[in-house]
C-alpha positions in Angstrom: 83.2 -142.0 -66.3 86.8 -142.1 -65.2 87.8 -144.8 -62.8 89.5 -144.4 -59.4 92.8 -142.7 -58.9 95.6 -144.5 -60.7 99.2 -145.0 -59.6 102.1 -143.1 -61.2 103.5 -146.3 -62.8 100.3 -147.2 -64.5 99.9 -143.7 -65.9 103.5 -143.7 -67.1 103.0 -147.0 -68.8 99.9 -145.6 -70.6 101.7 -142.7 -72.2 104.5 -144.9 -73.7 102.2 -145.3 -76.8 99.6 -143.2 -78.7 96.4 -142.7 -76.7 93.3 -143.6 -78.8 90.5 -141.1 -78.5 87.0 -142.6 -79.0 84.0 -140.8 -80.5 82.9 -138.4 -77.8 79.5 -136.8 -78.7 78.1 -133.8 -76.8 74.5 -132.5 -76.7 74.6 -129.0 -78.2 72.4 -126.1 -79.4 72.1 -127.1 -83.1 71.4 -130.4 -85.0 74.1 -132.3 -86.8 76.6 -135.1 -86.4 75.7 -137.5 -89.2 78.7 -136.5 -91.4 81.0 -136.8 -88.4 79.8 -140.3 -87.7 80.4 -141.2 -91.4 83.9 -139.8 -91.2 84.5 -141.9 -88.0 83.3 -145.0 -89.8 80.4 -145.4 -87.3 76.9 -146.7 -88.2 74.7 -144.2 -90.0 72.4 -142.1 -87.8 70.4 -139.1 -88.7 71.4 -135.7 -87.6 70.4 -135.0 -84.0 71.3 -132.7 -81.1 74.3 -134.9 -80.2 76.0 -132.8 -82.8 79.6 -132.2 -81.7 82.5 -134.7 -81.2 85.0 -133.3 -78.7 88.4 -134.9 -79.3 91.0 -135.0 -76.6 89.2 -132.4 -74.5 90.2 -131.2 -71.1 87.4 -128.6 -71.3 84.0 -128.8 -69.6 81.1 -127.7 -71.8 79.0 -124.8 -70.6 75.9 -126.9 -71.0 75.1 -130.2 -69.3 73.5 -133.1 -71.2 69.7 -133.7 -71.1 70.1 -135.8 -67.9 71.9 -132.9 -66.1 75.3 -134.5 -66.3 78.5 -132.5 -67.0 79.9 -133.1 -70.4 83.1 -132.3 -72.4 86.1 -133.9 -70.8 87.6 -136.8 -72.7 88.8 -140.1 -71.2 91.5 -142.4 -72.3 91.9 -146.2 -71.7 94.7 -147.6 -69.5 96.7 -150.7 -70.4 95.4 -152.7 -67.4 91.8 -151.8 -68.1 89.7 -148.9 -67.0 90.1 -145.3 -68.0 91.2 -141.9 -66.8 90.4 -138.4 -68.0 92.9 -136.8 -70.2 92.9 -133.9 -67.9 93.9 -136.0 -64.9 96.7 -137.6 -67.0 98.1 -134.2 -68.0 97.9 -132.9 -64.4 99.7 -136.0 -63.1 102.5 -136.0 -65.7 102.7 -132.5 -67.2 106.3 -132.6 -68.4 105.8 -135.9 -70.2 102.4 -135.0 -71.6 102.8 -131.4 -72.8 106.5 -130.7 -72.3 108.5 -128.9 -69.6 108.6 -125.6 -71.4 104.9 -125.6 -72.3 103.9 -126.6 -68.7 106.2 -123.8 -67.3 104.4 -121.2 -69.5 100.8 -122.5 -69.3 100.6 -125.0 -66.5 99.4 -128.6 -66.7 97.0 -128.1 -69.6 97.1 -129.0 -73.3 96.1 -125.5 -74.3 93.8 -126.6 -77.2 90.3 -127.9 -77.8 89.6 -130.0 -80.9 86.2 -130.9 -82.2 84.8 -132.8 -85.2 81.7 -130.9 -86.3 79.1 -131.4 -89.0 76.0 -129.1 -88.7 72.9 -130.2 -90.6 71.9 -126.6 -91.4 73.4 -123.2 -90.8 74.8 -122.9 -87.3 73.2 -119.8 -85.7 75.3 -116.7 -85.9 77.5 -116.5 -82.8 80.7 -115.0 -81.5 83.3 -115.6 -78.8 85.4 -113.3 -76.5 89.0 -112.2 -76.7 91.3 -113.3 -74.0 91.2 -109.8 -72.5 87.4 -109.7 -72.4 87.2 -113.2 -71.0 89.7 -112.4 -68.3 87.8 -109.2 -67.3 84.2 -110.6 -67.4 84.5 -114.4 -67.1 87.6 -114.9 -65.0 89.2 -117.0 -67.8 92.7 -116.9 -69.2 91.4 -118.0 -72.6 89.1 -116.4 -75.1 88.0 -118.4 -78.1 89.7 -117.8 -81.4 88.9 -120.8 -83.6 89.8 -122.4 -86.9 88.0 -124.7 -89.4 89.9 -127.3 -91.4 87.3 -128.4 -93.9 86.8 -132.1 -94.6 83.6 -132.4 -96.7 81.2 -129.7 -98.0 78.3 -131.4 -99.8 75.7 -128.7 -98.9 72.1 -129.7 -98.4 71.0 -130.0 -102.1 69.4 -126.6 -102.0 72.5 -124.4 -101.6 76.2 -125.0 -101.4 78.1 -125.0 -98.1 79.3 -121.6 -97.0 80.9 -119.6 -94.2 79.8 -116.3 -92.9 82.6 -114.2 -91.3 82.6 -110.6 -90.1 80.2 -107.7 -90.4 79.6 -106.1 -93.8 80.0 -102.3 -93.8 77.1 -100.4 -92.3 76.2 -102.6 -89.3 76.2 -100.6 -86.1 75.9 -102.0 -82.6 72.6 -100.2 -81.8 70.9 -101.5 -85.0 72.3 -105.0 -84.4 71.2 -105.0 -80.7 67.7 -104.1 -81.8 67.5 -106.9 -84.3 68.8 -109.3 -81.6 66.1 -108.3 -79.1 63.4 -108.6 -81.8 64.8 -112.0 -82.8 64.9 -111.0 -86.4 66.8 -114.0 -87.7 66.8 -112.9 -91.4 68.3 -109.5 -90.5 70.9 -111.0 -88.2 72.0 -113.6 -90.7 72.3 -111.0 -93.4 74.9 -108.9 -91.6 77.9 -111.1 -92.4 80.1 -111.6 -95.5 79.5 -115.0 -97.0 81.6 -117.2 -99.2 81.3 -120.7 -100.6 83.7 -123.2 -99.1 85.5 -126.3 -100.4 87.2 -129.4 -98.8 90.8 -128.7 -97.9 90.3 -125.0 -97.2 91.3 -123.6 -93.8 89.6 -120.6 -92.1 90.1 -118.7 -88.8 87.4 -116.8 -86.9 89.3 -114.5 -84.6 87.8 -113.8 -81.2 85.1 -111.2 -81.3 84.3 -111.7 -85.0 80.7 -113.0 -85.6 80.5 -116.1 -87.8 78.5 -119.1 -88.9 78.8 -122.1 -91.2 76.5 -124.5 -93.0 74.6 -126.3 -94.3 75.8 -130.0 -94.2 79.5 -129.4 -93.8 82.1 -131.5 -92.0 85.3 -130.0 -90.5 87.9 -130.2 -87.8 87.6 -127.2 -85.4 90.8 -126.2 -83.5 90.3 -123.6 -80.8 91.3 -122.1 -77.5 90.3 -124.4 -74.7 87.1 -122.7 -73.6 83.3 -122.9 -74.3 82.6 -119.1 -74.1 79.9 -118.2 -76.6 77.3 -115.6 -77.2 74.5 -116.5 -79.7 72.7 -113.4 -81.0 70.6 -115.5 -83.4 68.2 -117.0 -80.9 64.5 -117.6 -80.6 64.4 -115.9 -77.2 63.5 -119.1 -75.4 66.8 -119.1 -73.5 68.4 -115.6 -73.5 70.2 -116.5 -70.3 72.0 -119.4 -72.0 72.6 -117.4 -75.2 74.4 -114.7 -73.2 76.1 -117.0 -70.7 74.0 -115.4 -68.0 75.5 -111.9 -68.7 72.4 -110.3 -70.3 72.4 -108.8 -73.8 73.8 -105.4 -72.8 77.1 -106.8 -71.7 77.1 -109.9 -73.9 76.9 -107.8 -77.1 79.9 -105.8 -76.1 81.9 -109.1 -76.7 81.4 -108.7 -80.5 83.8 -106.9 -82.8 81.7 -104.4 -84.8 84.6 -103.4 -87.0 83.5 -103.7 -90.7 85.6 -104.3 -93.7 85.1 -105.3 -97.3 84.6 -108.9 -98.3 88.0 -109.3 -99.9 89.8 -107.9 -96.8 87.7 -109.9 -94.4 88.4 -113.3 -96.1 92.1 -112.4 -96.7 92.4 -112.4 -93.0 90.1 -115.4 -92.4 91.4 -117.7 -95.2 94.7 -119.4 -94.2 97.5 -120.1 -96.6 99.3 -123.3 -95.5 103.0 -123.5 -96.0 105.5 -126.3 -96.0 107.6 -126.6 -92.8 109.8 -129.6 -93.8 110.0 -132.5 -96.2 111.4 -136.0 -95.7 111.3 -139.3 -97.6 108.8 -137.9 -100.1 106.5 -136.7 -97.3 106.1 -133.3 -95.8 104.7 -131.4 -92.8 102.6 -128.3 -93.6 101.7 -125.6 -91.2 98.0 -124.7 -91.6 97.8 -121.3 -89.9 99.4 -117.9 -90.4 101.8 -116.5 -87.8 99.2 -114.3 -86.1 97.2 -117.4 -85.0 100.0 -119.3 -83.4 99.8 -117.5 -80.0 96.3 -119.1 -79.7 96.9 -122.6 -81.1 98.8 -124.4 -83.9 98.1 -127.2 -86.4 100.1 -129.0 -89.1 99.3 -131.6 -91.7 101.5 -134.6 -92.1 101.1 -135.5 -95.8 102.7 -138.9 -95.8 103.5 -140.6 -99.1 106.2 -142.8 -97.5 107.2 -141.9 -93.9 108.0 -139.0 -91.6 109.4 -138.6 -88.1 107.6 -136.6 -85.4 109.9 -135.7 -82.5 109.4 -132.0 -81.8 108.5 -132.5 -78.1 104.9 -131.1 -78.5 101.7 -132.6 -77.3 99.1 -133.0 -80.1 95.6 -134.3 -80.8 95.9 -136.1 -84.1 93.1 -136.6 -86.6 93.6 -139.0 -89.5 91.9 -136.9 -92.2 92.4 -139.4 -95.1 94.1 -142.6 -96.1 95.5 -145.3 -94.0 98.9 -146.2 -92.6 100.6 -146.7 -89.2 102.2 -144.9 -86.3 105.4 -146.6 -85.2 107.8 -146.3 -82.2 109.3 -148.2 -79.3 105.7 -149.4 -78.5 105.5 -151.2 -81.8 103.2 -150.5 -84.8 99.7 -149.0 -84.5 97.6 -149.1 -87.6 95.6 -145.9 -88.4 92.9 -145.0 -90.9 90.7 -142.1 -91.8 88.4 -141.0 -89.0 90.6 -142.2 -86.1 91.9 -139.8 -83.5 94.5 -140.1 -80.8 96.7 -138.0 -78.5 100.4 -138.0 -78.7 102.3 -137.1 -75.6 105.2 -134.6 -76.0 107.6 -137.2 -74.7 106.7 -139.8 -77.4 108.7 -139.7 -80.7 106.9 -141.5 -83.5 107.2 -142.3 -87.2 104.1 -142.0 -89.3 104.1 -144.4 -92.3 101.8 -144.6 -95.3 100.1 -147.9 -96.0 98.5 -149.0 -99.2 97.6 -145.4 -99.9 99.0 -142.0 -98.6 97.8 -140.9 -95.2 97.1 -137.3 -94.1 97.2 -136.7 -90.3 96.3 -133.3 -88.8 98.3 -132.5 -85.7 96.3 -130.0 -83.5 98.6 -128.3 -81.0 98.4 -125.7 -78.2 99.9 -122.2 -78.6 103.5 -121.9 -79.8 105.9 -120.9 -77.0 
């Protein structure tokens, strides 16, 4: 839990350096988490229902933990001891944390939610609303377009890891709604295009598009900062939770029933990263296509030597591989694979490779 209210000076001191973000597990609707804990360098533990690691989150989950406690919002440590929620820090110092232009457009928020996910099996088929639908029915300025930056895809030994995205031709709403009400899992799962996935690939599931991933796959999820979700693949034990209390008639209207061929579907979903800049034998690569940037952004710092970061944008940073350091007026912060931290917009840094190259994923809010 966050501590008592902190003074302005203490908060300003805190953001003069990168803000480490600890492992932050949430209790969710599917089992997983073991590959995430391995990535984090934590002790091995079998997959369980604490399956999602929310990184630098200012978003409350739509489900509480088993003890009835709210979950979702991240905390950060303060130099003098104690901690504060990242949300409180952003609200107290919006210009320093997210930048004046971003705060003027969006308010005192980061505009992005980052997760480390590793489902044990296939995640149930689900979908998320567009911004327009969420505004009309949920009173939210955000829908939930999301992206997957794949880290590891071992599969479960029985079949390779895969992604399902978008309806195949011939799926109509009336037929799908009937399958949902009958809880016909096989029929529901069979509605989507599927493709095998590999480490390093990047996919986007646009709002409204039904999707799933699995089994035994580890990835960074970058998404709009909401927890809006409808889960048509359900046992029927909690239809209220599966529809966010909306009921199936309305909830199924959230889904995009547009059908396309497999090649067209994955041409839109599969992202083609492109180099933004190169410096000192290192480079920054944008991971998403232009049509995604109004929802969120992400770049990869592929550091063989060193690279400066001073674009005045807040980010949640995930060290995807290697080891090195982040340097600035604060000194030298060693980093390694599996570590995560927040970088305030007002904090220029230099990322330097160590004994091996380091790859850091910068997860950012929507482009202005």
